C-alpha positions as CSV (number, residue, x, y, z in Angstrom):
1,M,-8.0,-19.9,24.5
2,H,-11.2,-21.9,24.2
3,G,-13.5,-21.7,21.3
4,S,-16.3,-19.6,20.1
5,R,-19.0,-20.1,17.5
6,L,-18.7,-16.6,16.2
7,Y,-15.3,-16.7,14.6
8,A,-13.5,-18.8,11.9
9,R,-10.4,-20.9,12.7
10,A,-8.2,-18.3,10.9
11,D,-9.5,-15.6,13.3
12,W,-8.6,-17.7,16.3
13,K,-5.1,-18.4,14.9
14,E,-4.6,-14.6,14.4
15,A,-5.8,-13.8,17.9
16,I,-3.5,-16.3,19.5
17,R,-0.6,-15.0,17.4
18,L,-1.3,-11.4,18.5
19,V,-1.6,-12.3,22.2
20,A,1.5,-14.6,22.1
21,S,3.6,-11.9,20.5
22,G,2.6,-9.3,23.1
23,A,0.9,-7.1,20.4
24,V,-2.4,-7.4,22.3
25,S,-2.8,-7.6,26.0
26,V,-5.8,-9.5,27.4
27,A,-5.1,-8.5,31.0
28,P,-7.7,-5.7,30.9
29,L,-10.4,-8.2,29.9
30,V,-9.9,-10.4,33.0
31,S,-12.1,-9.2,35.8
32,R,-10.8,-11.7,38.3
33,R,-9.3,-15.1,38.9
34,I,-10.9,-17.7,41.1
35,P,-9.9,-21.2,42.3
36,L,-12.1,-24.1,41.0
37,E,-13.5,-24.4,44.6
38,A,-15.1,-21.0,44.2
39,L,-16.7,-21.7,40.9
40,Q,-20.3,-21.5,42.2
41,R,-19.6,-18.0,43.7
42,G,-17.8,-16.9,40.5
43,M,-20.8,-17.9,38.4
44,E,-23.2,-16.1,40.6
45,E,-21.1,-13.0,40.4
46,A,-20.8,-13.2,36.6
47,L,-24.5,-13.7,36.2
48,G,-25.4,-11.1,38.8
49,G,-25.1,-8.2,36.4
50,G,-22.0,-6.6,37.9
51,P,-19.0,-5.2,35.9
52,V,-17.6,-8.6,35.1
53,M,-15.9,-9.2,31.7
54,K,-14.2,-12.5,32.1
55,V,-13.6,-14.7,35.2
56,L,-10.7,-17.2,34.9
57,V,-11.1,-20.4,36.8
58,E,-7.7,-21.8,38.0
59,V,-7.6,-25.6,38.1
């Protein structure tokens, strides 16, 4: 997980613990995975107003 300015460090630690333990699944939040080479297209899709929650960029 990479940071956010909206939550305290304790919130991030709890979120990581919940995901790592399997108590919370993040799979439904991931709209798609793209290779680094497709980053431009992925950004265009994410900014295009479609039903995109999160796009994971695989490096």
